C-alpha positions as a Markdown table, in Angstrom:
| # | Residue | x | y | z |
|---|---|---|---|---|
| 1 | Met | 119.3 | 8.2 | 150.4 |
| 2 | Asn | 119.7 | 9.1 | 154.1 |
| 3 | Asn | 122.4 | 11.4 | 155.3 |
| 4 | Ala | 124.6 | 8.6 | 156.8 |
| 5 | Thr | 124.5 | 6.6 | 153.6 |
| 6 | Lys | 125.3 | 9.8 | 151.6 |
| 7 | Leu | 128.3 | 10.5 | 153.8 |
| 8 | Thr | 129.5 | 6.9 | 153.5 |
| 9 | Lys | 129.4 | 7.2 | 149.7 |
| 10 | Ile | 131.4 | 10.4 | 149.9 |
| 11 | Ala | 134.2 | 8.6 | 151.7 |
| 12 | Gln | 134.4 | 6.2 | 148.8 |
| 13 | Met | 135.0 | 9.0 | 146.3 |
| 14 | Thr | 138.3 | 10.4 | 145.1 |
| 15 | Pro | 139.2 | 13.8 | 146.6 |
| 16 | Lys | 138.4 | 15.5 | 143.3 |
| 17 | Asp | 134.9 | 14.0 | 143.0 |
| 18 | Ala | 134.2 | 14.6 | 146.6 |
| 19 | Ile | 134.9 | 18.4 | 146.6 |
| 20 | Glu | 131.3 | 19.6 | 146.2 |
| 21 | Pro | 129.5 | 16.9 | 148.3 |
| 22 | Val | 132.0 | 17.5 | 151.2 |
| 23 | Arg | 131.6 | 21.3 | 150.9 |
| 24 | Glu | 127.8 | 20.9 | 151.0 |
| 25 | Ala | 128.0 | 18.6 | 154.1 |
| 26 | Leu | 130.4 | 21.0 | 155.9 |
| 27 | Asn | 128.2 | 24.0 | 155.2 |
| 28 | Gln | 125.1 | 22.1 | 156.6 |
| 29 | His | 126.9 | 21.5 | 159.9 |
| 30 | Leu | 128.5 | 24.9 | 160.0 |
| 31 | Gln | 125.1 | 26.6 | 159.7 |
| 32 | Val | 124.2 | 25.0 | 163.0 |
| 33 | Leu | 127.4 | 26.3 | 164.6 |
| 34 | Ala | 127.0 | 29.7 | 163.0 |
| 35 | Lys | 123.5 | 30.1 | 164.5 |
| 36 | Lys | 124.8 | 29.3 | 168.0 |
| 37 | Leu | 127.7 | 31.8 | 167.7 |
| 38 | Gly | 125.7 | 34.5 | 166.0 |
| 39 | Leu | 128.0 | 34.6 | 163.0 |
| 40 | Ser | 128.0 | 33.7 | 159.3 |
| 41 | Ile | 130.3 | 30.7 | 158.6 |
| 42 | Glu | 130.6 | 29.3 | 155.1 |
| 43 | Val | 133.0 | 27.0 | 153.1 |
| 44 | Leu | 133.6 | 29.0 | 150.0 |
| 45 | Glu | 133.5 | 27.7 | 146.4 |
| 46 | Ser | 136.7 | 29.6 | 145.6 |
| 47 | Gly | 140.2 | 28.8 | 146.8 |
| 48 | Ile | 139.7 | 25.1 | 146.8 |
| 49 | Arg | 142.8 | 22.9 | 146.4 |
| 50 | Tyr | 143.1 | 19.2 | 146.3 |
| 51 | Gly | 145.7 | 16.5 | 146.1 |
| 52 | Ser | 145.7 | 12.7 | 145.8 |
| 53 | Thr | 144.4 | 12.2 | 149.4 |
| 54 | Asp | 143.2 | 15.5 | 150.6 |
| 55 | Val | 141.0 | 18.6 | 149.9 |
| 56 | Gln | 141.7 | 22.1 | 151.3 |
| 57 | Tyr | 138.9 | 24.6 | 151.6 |
| 58 | Lys | 138.7 | 28.3 | 152.4 |
| 59 | Val | 136.3 | 29.1 | 155.2 |
| 60 | Gln | 134.7 | 32.6 | 155.5 |
| 61 | Val | 133.6 | 33.8 | 159.0 |
| 62 | Val | 131.6 | 37.1 | 159.0 |
| 63 | Phe | 131.1 | 39.0 | 162.2 |
| 64 | Pro | 128.1 | 41.3 | 162.8 |
| 65 | Thr | 128.4 | 45.0 | 162.4 |
| 66 | Asn | 125.9 | 47.1 | 164.4 |
| 67 | Gly | 124.0 | 43.9 | 165.1 |
| 68 | Lys | 123.7 | 42.9 | 161.4 |
| 69 | Ile | 125.6 | 40.3 | 159.5 |
| 70 | Glu | 126.5 | 41.5 | 156.0 |
| 71 | Lys | 128.7 | 39.5 | 153.7 |
| 72 | Pro | 131.8 | 41.3 | 152.3 |
| 73 | Glu | 130.6 | 41.1 | 148.7 |
| 74 | Val | 127.4 | 42.9 | 149.7 |
| 75 | Arg | 129.2 | 45.6 | 151.7 |
| 76 | Tyr | 131.7 | 46.0 | 148.9 |
| 77 | Phe | 128.9 | 46.6 | 146.4 |
| 78 | Arg | 127.4 | 49.3 | 148.6 |
| 79 | Glu | 130.7 | 51.0 | 149.0 |
| 80 | Phe | 132.4 | 50.6 | 145.6 |
| 81 | Ala | 129.6 | 50.1 | 143.0 |
| 82 | Thr | 130.0 | 53.6 | 141.6 |
| 83 | Met | 133.7 | 52.8 | 140.7 |
| 84 | Tyr | 132.3 | 50.1 | 138.4 |
| 85 | Gly | 129.7 | 52.3 | 136.7 |
| 86 | Leu | 126.9 | 50.9 | 138.9 |
| 87 | Lys | 124.8 | 52.3 | 141.7 |
| 88 | Pro | 124.4 | 51.0 | 145.3 |
| 89 | Glu | 120.7 | 50.6 | 144.7 |
| 90 | Asp | 121.4 | 48.2 | 141.9 |
| 91 | Leu | 122.1 | 45.5 | 144.5 |
| 92 | Gly | 119.2 | 43.1 | 144.5 |
| 93 | Lys | 118.0 | 44.0 | 141.0 |
| 94 | Ser | 117.3 | 41.3 | 138.5 |
| 95 | Ile | 118.7 | 41.2 | 135.0 |
| 96 | Gln | 118.1 | 38.9 | 132.0 |
| 97 | Gln | 120.9 | 37.1 | 130.2 |
| 98 | Lys | 120.3 | 34.6 | 127.4 |
| 99 | Gly | 116.8 | 33.8 | 128.6 |
| 100 | His | 117.8 | 33.4 | 132.3 |
| 101 | Thr | 117.1 | 35.7 | 135.2 |
| 102 | Phe | 119.9 | 36.6 | 137.6 |
| 103 | Ile | 120.0 | 38.7 | 140.8 |
| 104 | Ile | 122.8 | 41.2 | 141.5 |
| 105 | Thr | 124.1 | 40.0 | 144.8 |
| 106 | Gly | 127.5 | 41.6 | 145.4 |
| 107 | Leu | 130.9 | 42.8 | 144.2 |
| 108 | Asn | 134.0 | 40.6 | 144.2 |
| 109 | Leu | 136.9 | 42.9 | 144.3 |
| 110 | Ser | 139.4 | 40.1 | 143.7 |
| 111 | Arg | 137.9 | 39.4 | 140.3 |
| 112 | Arg | 139.2 | 42.2 | 138.2 |
| 113 | Ser | 137.7 | 41.1 | 134.9 |
| 114 | Arg | 134.4 | 39.8 | 136.3 |
| 115 | Pro | 133.7 | 41.7 | 139.5 |
| 116 | Val | 129.9 | 41.6 | 139.7 |
| 117 | Gln | 128.4 | 38.7 | 141.6 |
| 118 | Leu | 125.2 | 37.4 | 140.1 |
| 119 | Thr | 123.0 | 34.6 | 141.6 |
| 120 | Ser | 120.7 | 32.5 | 139.3 |
| 121 | Glu | 117.2 | 31.5 | 140.2 |
| 122 | Asp | 118.4 | 28.1 | 141.4 |
| 123 | Gly | 121.0 | 29.7 | 143.7 |
| 124 | Val | 124.1 | 29.2 | 141.5 |
| 125 | Val | 126.6 | 32.1 | 141.9 |
| 126 | Phe | 128.4 | 33.6 | 138.8 |
| 127 | Asp | 131.0 | 36.3 | 138.4 |
| 128 | Ala | 130.1 | 38.7 | 135.5 |
| 129 | Pro | 131.8 | 41.6 | 133.7 |
| 130 | Arg | 130.5 | 45.0 | 134.6 |
| 131 | Val | 129.7 | 45.8 | 131.0 |
| 132 | Thr | 127.4 | 42.8 | 130.8 |
| 133 | Val | 125.5 | 44.0 | 134.0 |
| 134 | Arg | 125.4 | 47.6 | 133.0 |
| 135 | Ala | 124.1 | 46.8 | 129.5 |
| 136 | Ser | 121.4 | 44.5 | 131.0 |
| 137 | Leu | 120.3 | 47.1 | 133.5 |
| 138 | Ala | 120.0 | 49.7 | 130.7 |
| 139 | Asn | 118.2 | 47.1 | 128.4 |
| 140 | Ile | 120.8 | 47.7 | 125.7 |
| 141 | Asp | 121.3 | 45.4 | 122.8 |
| 142 | Phe | 124.6 | 46.2 | 121.1 |
| 143 | Asn | 123.3 | 44.6 | 117.9 |
| 144 | Asp | 120.8 | 47.4 | 117.5 |
| 145 | Pro | 122.1 | 49.5 | 114.6 |
| 146 | Lys | 121.4 | 52.7 | 116.5 |
| 147 | Trp | 124.5 | 52.1 | 118.7 |
| 148 | Arg | 126.8 | 51.8 | 115.6 |
| 149 | Phe | 128.6 | 49.2 | 117.6 |
| 150 | Ser | 130.3 | 47.5 | 114.7 |
| 151 | Glu | 131.2 | 50.7 | 113.0 |
| 152 | Arg | 132.7 | 52.2 | 116.2 |
| 153 | Cys | 134.7 | 49.0 | 116.8 |
| 154 | Gln | 136.1 | 49.3 | 113.2 |
| 155 | Glu | 136.9 | 53.0 | 113.7 |
| 156 | Tyr | 138.8 | 52.1 | 116.8 |
| 157 | Leu | 140.7 | 49.3 | 115.1 |
| 158 | Asp | 141.6 | 51.7 | 112.2 |
| 159 | Arg | 143.2 | 54.0 | 114.8 |
| 160 | Tyr | 144.8 | 51.3 | 116.9 |
| 161 | Pro | 145.3 | 48.3 | 114.6 |
| 162 | Ser | 147.5 | 46.4 | 117.1 |
| 163 | Thr | 144.6 | 46.2 | 119.6 |
| 164 | Lys | 142.8 | 42.9 | 120.0 |
| 165 | Arg | 139.3 | 42.9 | 118.6 |
| 166 | Lys | 137.8 | 41.5 | 121.9 |
| 167 | Thr | 139.5 | 44.4 | 123.8 |
| 168 | Val | 138.1 | 46.9 | 121.3 |
| 169 | Met | 134.6 | 45.5 | 121.7 |
| 170 | Asp | 134.9 | 45.9 | 125.4 |
| 171 | Ile | 136.2 | 49.5 | 125.2 |
| 172 | Val | 133.4 | 50.6 | 122.8 |
| 173 | Ala | 130.7 | 48.9 | 124.9 |
| 174 | Gln | 132.0 | 50.8 | 127.9 |
| 175 | Gln | 132.1 | 54.1 | 126.0 |
| 176 | Ile | 128.5 | 53.7 | 124.9 |
| 177 | Leu | 127.4 | 53.0 | 128.5 |
| 178 | Asp | 129.4 | 55.9 | 129.8 |
| 179 | Glu | 127.8 | 58.2 | 127.2 |
| 180 | Leu | 124.3 | 57.1 | 128.3 |
| 181 | Asp | 125.2 | 57.9 | 132.0 |
| 182 | Lys | 127.0 | 61.2 | 131.1 |
| 183 | Pro | 125.7 | 62.5 | 127.8 |
| 184 | Trp | 128.4 | 65.2 | 127.6 |
| 185 | Leu | 131.0 | 62.4 | 127.0 |
| 186 | Ser | 129.6 | 61.9 | 123.5 |
| 187 | Arg | 130.5 | 65.5 | 122.6 |
| 188 | Val | 134.2 | 65.2 | 123.6 |
| 189 | Gly | 135.2 | 62.3 | 121.3 |
| 190 | Asn | 136.7 | 59.1 | 122.5 |
| 191 | Ala | 136.3 | 59.5 | 126.2 |
| 192 | Gly | 136.4 | 56.7 | 128.7 |
| 193 | Thr | 138.7 | 54.3 | 126.9 |
| 194 | Gln | 139.6 | 52.2 | 129.9 |
| 195 | Pro | 139.3 | 48.6 | 128.7 |
| 196 | Ala | 136.4 | 46.7 | 130.1 |
| 197 | Thr | 135.8 | 43.0 | 130.0 |
| 198 | Ser | 133.7 | 40.6 | 127.9 |
| 199 | Val | 130.2 | 41.7 | 126.9 |
| 200 | Glu | 129.1 | 38.0 | 127.3 |
| 201 | Leu | 128.4 | 36.3 | 130.6 |
| 202 | Thr | 129.9 | 33.0 | 129.5 |
């Protein structure tokens, strides 16, 4: 199907069905303009709104800094990774999740529960919990008995019975990871009880 035919078919779609095809077409043309201007211009996947006859997109324009264009999520990762228990040098590393490989490509500060940006081998972008990424980087399987994950979750529930089990799992996972990074934490009891987010990527 040539480009003209493809665009004609898009015009025959409903706004909802046309969201992604139109976004792809816009980005193709914007890349040409971006190259001429020396900028990065992209129609984002987030912030899309549509009605019965229209679609509204959010466009991101990134200007060069010191002659180099660096997207905000990349810059944020370099600047704030340590606040999420990660390291700036983790950017670009690959992790395994459920048999798939993902690359750590940035930090999305607006996603509080899933701040780490991962990109799959086929270029699809995902937002992941920091616990998921930290555990994958450390090659930790919380099902391994040595972590006493289930026992620690139950101990926490016994102390705080009104806490949701999912929240408890996140807290305990974060504690284990913090203890690995800072061994002295394991000697002072229940340190680092800030709730994290889901251990699963889904």
